[in-house]
C-alpha positions in Angstrom: 145.5 82.1 77.6 143.6 81.7 81.1 142.7 85.4 81.3 141.6 85.3 77.6 139.2 82.3 78.0 137.9 84.1 81.6 137.0 87.3 79.5 134.9 85.8 76.9 132.9 83.1 79.2 131.9 86.3 80.9 131.4 88.5 78.2 129.3 85.1 76.5 127.4 84.5 79.6 126.8 88.0 81.0 126.2 90.8 78.5 123.0 91.1 77.3 123.3 93.2 74.2 125.5 92.1 71.1 129.2 92.3 72.1 132.2 90.9 70.3 134.5 89.6 73.0 137.3 88.4 70.7 137.3 91.9 69.0 137.3 93.8 72.3 140.3 91.7 73.4 142.1 92.7 70.1 141.6 95.7 70.5 142.6 96.1 73.9 145.7 94.6 72.9 146.5 97.2 70.5 145.6 100.0 72.8 148.1 98.4 75.2 150.6 98.7 72.7 149.8 102.5 72.0 149.7 103.4 75.9 153.7 102.2 76.0 154.5 104.1 72.6 153.1 107.1 74.3 154.4 106.7 77.9 157.9 106.2 76.0 157.3 109.3 74.2 156.7 111.8 77.0 160.2 112.4 78.2 161.2 113.6 75.1 158.7 116.0 74.6 158.2 117.4 77.8 161.9 118.0 77.7 161.5 120.0 74.4 158.6 122.1 75.8 160.9 125.0 76.6 158.9 127.8 74.8 154.9 127.1 75.6 152.3 129.2 75.0 149.5 130.0 77.7 145.9 129.4 77.3 145.8 127.1 74.7 142.9 125.5 72.9 143.2 123.1 70.3 140.6 121.1 68.8 141.2 117.5 67.9 138.3 116.0 66.0 134.9 117.5 65.0 131.4 115.8 64.0 129.9 115.3 60.3 127.9 118.3 61.3 131.3 120.5 61.9 130.7 120.9 65.6 133.7 120.1 68.1 133.8 116.4 69.1 137.1 116.8 71.1 138.9 119.2 72.1 142.2 119.9 74.6 142.5 123.3 76.5 145.8 124.1 79.0 147.3 126.7 80.9 150.4 125.9 78.8 150.9 123.8 75.6 153.3 123.4 72.9 152.5 122.4 69.4 155.1 120.4 67.9 154.0 120.1 64.1 156.6 117.8 62.5 155.4 115.2 65.1 152.0 115.8 65.2 151.9 115.9 69.2 150.8 118.2 71.8 152.6 118.8 75.2 150.3 120.2 77.7 150.1 121.6 81.4 147.2 122.2 83.3 144.9 120.0 80.9 141.4 119.7 80.1 139.9 117.3 77.5 136.4 117.5 76.5 134.2 114.9 74.3 131.0 116.8 73.4 127.7 115.3 71.5 126.7 116.6 68.1 124.5 119.3 69.9 127.1 120.6 72.0 126.4 118.7 75.3 129.2 117.2 76.9 130.0 113.3 76.6 132.9 113.2 79.1 135.5 115.3 80.7 139.2 114.3 81.6 141.3 116.7 83.8 145.2 116.1 84.4 148.1 118.2 85.6 149.8 117.4 82.0 149.9 115.2 79.3 151.0 114.6 75.3 148.4 114.2 72.6 149.2 112.8 69.5 146.7 114.3 67.4 147.1 111.7 64.4 145.6 108.9 66.8 143.6 111.5 69.0 145.4 109.5 72.0 147.3 110.7 75.1 149.5 109.8 78.0 149.5 111.1 81.5 152.1 110.3 83.9 150.4 112.0 86.7 147.1 112.0 88.5 143.8 112.0 86.2 140.3 113.1 86.8 137.7 112.2 84.5 133.9 112.5 84.5 131.4 110.6 82.4 127.6 111.1 81.5 125.4 109.2 84.3 127.2 110.4 87.0 130.3 108.0 86.6 133.7 109.4 87.6 137.4 107.7 87.7 140.3 108.8 89.2 143.9 107.1 88.6 147.7 107.9 88.2 149.4 106.9 84.7 146.8 106.7 82.5 146.6 106.2 78.6 143.5 107.7 76.7 141.8 107.5 73.8 139.7 109.8 72.5 138.2 108.2 69.3 137.5 104.9 71.1 136.2 106.3 74.4 139.1 104.5 76.3 141.1 104.7 79.6 143.7 102.5 80.4 145.0 102.9 84.1 148.2 101.6 85.8 148.0 102.3 89.6 145.6 103.8 92.3 142.1 103.4 90.2 138.8 104.5 91.6 135.7 104.1 89.8 132.4 105.7 91.0 129.0 104.9 89.7 125.7 104.6 91.4 126.8 105.4 94.7 128.9 102.2 94.4 132.8 102.3 94.7 135.4 100.0 92.7 139.1 100.3 93.4 142.1 98.4 91.8 145.5 98.9 90.8 144.9 98.8 87.1 141.7 98.9 84.7 140.8 99.2 81.2 137.5 101.4 80.9 135.6 101.4 77.9 132.7 104.1 77.7 131.8 103.4 74.4 130.5 99.7 75.1 129.8 100.0 78.5 132.7 97.8 80.0 135.5 98.0 82.4 138.0 95.5 83.4 139.8 95.8 86.7 142.9 94.2 87.9 145.1 93.9 91.3 143.3 94.4 94.7 139.5 94.8 93.3 137.6 96.0 95.9 133.8 97.0 95.5 132.1 99.1 98.2 128.4 99.8 98.4 125.2 99.8 100.6 121.7 98.0 99.5 118.7 99.1 101.9 120.7 99.7 105.2 123.7 97.2 104.5 127.2 98.0 103.5 129.1 95.3 101.6 132.6 94.8 100.7 133.4 92.5 97.9 137.3 91.8 97.2 138.9 89.7 94.1 142.3 89.8 92.2 140.0 90.5 88.8 136.8 91.7 88.0 134.3 93.3 85.2 132.1 95.8 85.6 128.8 96.3 83.0 127.1 99.6 82.9 124.2 100.2 80.7 123.6 103.2 77.8 123.1 105.8 80.4 126.2 104.6 82.4 124.3 103.0 85.2 126.1 100.1 86.7 124.2 97.0 85.9 126.9 94.1 87.3 129.9 93.6 88.4 131.5 89.7 87.8 134.4 89.0 90.3 136.8 86.4 89.8 140.0 84.9 91.4 140.1 84.7 95.2 136.5 86.2 95.7 135.5 87.5 99.2 132.0 89.0 100.2 131.2 90.6 103.6 127.6 91.9 104.2 126.8 92.6 108.0 127.4 89.5 109.9 127.5 87.4 106.3 131.0 86.7 105.2 131.3 84.5 102.0 134.4 83.3 99.9 134.4 81.2 96.4 136.1 81.1 92.9 133.7 83.7 91.2 130.7 85.7 92.2 128.4 87.6 90.6 126.9 91.2 91.6 123.5 92.2 90.4 122.5 96.0 91.3 118.7 95.6 90.2 118.1 92.6 92.3 120.3 93.9 95.0 122.1 90.0 95.1 125.4 88.4 94.9 125.5 84.7 93.5 129.1 83.0 94.4 129.8 80.1 92.3 132.6 76.9 93.4 135.4 76.2 91.3 136.0 73.8 88.4 137.9 71.4 90.9 134.7 71.1 93.3 135.5 73.3 95.6 132.2 74.8 97.1 131.3 78.4 97.8 130.9 79.1 101.6 129.2 81.7 103.3 129.1 82.2 107.0 126.5 83.5 109.3 128.5 85.2 112.2 125.8 86.3 114.3 124.6 84.2 117.6 123.4 81.2 115.0 127.1 80.8 114.0 126.2 78.7 110.7 127.8 77.9 107.6 126.6 77.0 104.2 128.4 75.2 101.5 127.4 74.6 97.9 128.1 74.8 93.9 126.1 77.9 93.9 125.0 80.4 96.7 122.5 83.0 95.8 122.1 85.2 98.8 120.4 88.9 98.8 122.3 92.1 100.1 118.8 94.1 101.5 117.4 91.0 103.3 118.0 87.6 104.7 117.1 85.6 102.0 119.8 82.5 100.8 119.2 80.0 97.8 121.8 77.0 97.5 122.5 74.5 95.0 124.3 71.2 95.8 124.5 72.4 99.8 125.8 71.4 103.3 124.9 73.4 106.4 126.8 73.6 109.5 125.3 74.9 112.4 128.2 75.5 115.1 125.5 75.9 117.9 124.0 72.6 118.0 126.9 70.7 116.3 124.5 69.6 113.5 125.4 69.1 109.8 123.1 68.8 107.1 123.9 66.8 104.1 124.3 67.5 100.5 120.7 68.2 99.1 118.8 67.5 102.2 117.7 71.5 102.6 
């Protein structure tokens, strides 16, 4: 329940466009069921693919104007007409816009596809590319062409706008521009001349209609490092356009903390700390400041 509440609160507070978070959560659950179904079916069709054809192209769906919307091409493939499945090796799945330009491309060593649901399971490595120079690499992947959705199960790496997000698992919703990352999350990037690293147990990335990375929301055991500055907090929001990170304390009153490890050796604690990655500006709400060099501690509200 805590996960569901967190997601709803994050979406309600941070999505600038109309987005039904409850519907997204429900759909995510259904797609998770589909992922398990196809993963279970893969060994059966992999074993039964004894007479594959070479260099095959299979259309999966079309646009209203008759142009191909989704197709699968493979070095080798076998169609199981009764079950409605395709087993394929050396796979490239493409999604097209109505004008024929490519919306997304997914490459894999092998997979199965359910033609009725236009979804599939990839047991090995996947490399996917989307409009706006966004790419995703992962192992063990479920995909839905109709929903423009990927669920990854291990070794996930998303690259967008020169930033890199790594995690164990992820849900990537290309249709709505939302990605959810779980397990050992790491965000890396550079603002100006400063490199930064943000780590957490869970994170959400929000992308614009052109797949530009807009913001990342990190939850649970968040840590941030940028140059000589290091911080920790319950949750944090990175905003690309402002080149800033806002750190929040938890509901029990544990504050966010930001330390300066330069010669000044100072530390700031507060209910909310905002700092800019491309300069030294910091804003603190309900703060306490410790300066190690002089042994001075300023009480809350003194600055």
